[in-house]
N, C-alpha and C positions, 0 to 999 in steps of 0.2 A: 333044095329045104327046109326045116325042122320044122316038125307039124306035131301035134300029138288027136291023134280020130280023139280017144279019152278025153278032151275039151273042148275038142267039135261040140261030141256028146252030152255034155255036163251044158256045155255054151246052152245049146240049145233044149234042154228042159229044163234050162234053171229060167228060161224066159216063155219058155209052153205052160208053165207055173204062174208066170204072170198074168198072162192073155189068151183063154182059152181057146182065141179062135188062131191063135198061131198054126198053128198041124191044121188045118182044116184048107187056112190060107193060103199054104205051103202045096198042099194037094189042088189047090187050083191052080196054082199060083204054075205047076209045073204042065196040068197039063193044057194051059194055054201055050205056055210053052213051046210043050210039042205041036196040038194044033197049028199052033204058028210055025213052027218048022224054023225056030231061034237058032241055029249051029252058033256056038262057044260059050252059051248062056247054061249053064250046071244049076244041077238043083244045088251044088252048093251057094254055088252064086244069093242063089232066088232065097236059101233060108240065109243068108248071115244078111240076105236088105232087108230082109223080114222081120227080125232081130235086130237090127239095129235103128227101127222104124217101132217097136214095144221099148226098146232107152229111150231114145227121142223123141218119145207122141205118147208113149204109157201103152195103154191096154188099149185095145180096139172094140167097142161099142158092140156090133156086129158084125157076121159074114163079110159082111158089103163093107162097109168100111173100114175093113181091112184090105181086102182086093183096093177097094180105091185108092183107094191109098199109096198101095207100093206105083197104080200105075204111075199115077201125082207124081213120088219120091223118079221114079224112074224117068219119066218129064220131067222134069225141072231140080231135082241136086243129085241126078246120078253122078255129074259131074263136080260135083267136091267130093263125091267119095263117101268110103262107110271104113268107119274104126271106131274102135272101143275101147274101153278106157285109155291104157299113154300111147295109144296107138295116134297115128301121123300121118293121113292121107296122103297129105305134100309131097312129103320127099318122095313121091312116086310120079315114073312122066310118062304111064300106059293109057291107052283110052280109056279104063275102067279101074276103078283103084277098088279094090274091097279086104284092107289088112285084115290077116288070119290074127282069129281071137287066141290061138296057140304060139303066135310067133310074130310080131311086128315086124319085123323082117321079111314077108313073104307075105305081100299084093297075089292074091290067090286068082285074082281079076288077069294076070298076065300076060297069058295069052288073046285074050278078049282083043283081037282087031277094032281096026274104027268104020269101016261096016259094016262088022256085026252088030257096033254098041251103036251106032245111024238104024242099023235094022228093029233093035230092041228097045229105043226110044221110039220107034213109029208106029212100033205094034204097041208100045204101052198109049200112043196119043192117041192109036188110036179103038185101041179096048176099053183106054176109058171114056170118049166117047160115046160108042156105040153102049154101055154098062150108063151113061146119064142118061141118055136118047132115049134108051128102054125104062124107065125109070117114068118114066110118062107116058107112058104107052098103056092104053086100057082096058085091053084086057093082058089075060095071064098068058094066052096065046101068042097074041104077039110079044109079050115081053120073054118068056124063056126064047122064044126062035132068032132075037136079036141077040139074048145070051148065045145060044149054038153060032150065030157070028165070031164066038173070039173065045168057044172052049166046045167045039165039035158038035156034031148027029149025037153024039150018043149024052149030052147034058140034059138032067132032068130034077127036074124040081118034085122031092114030094108032097 
């Protein structure tokens, strides 16, 4: 498929300028994906989901909100697909549709299989429930321990 790395980079930069939590959320999402061993889900997919949320919902107010709304999107709205500008996600029939912002004829998520999509949704549900539960814990230590369940043992808050 025809695409453009230059367009992709500009796409992310322009959305990062609108939402200061976009880049840190992407780093956390990539760490989460790696820790959860989500095969088939690439960094680019996460990047486009996050930029789509900036377009749809505006900039996040906090890093936690940005991370949380990624999970909510995957749980509830991923089946609708992701498309930018004149892109149309309903043109495709694959389990996950993420229309390339550089080429509306390209579904960058076309190789994600049904089982991988279902695994992504379940992992997002678990992560969302975990960080929501962690929010109500009485101490910082318990909260960090809960976040480590989804982001790995190396996760720390300074």
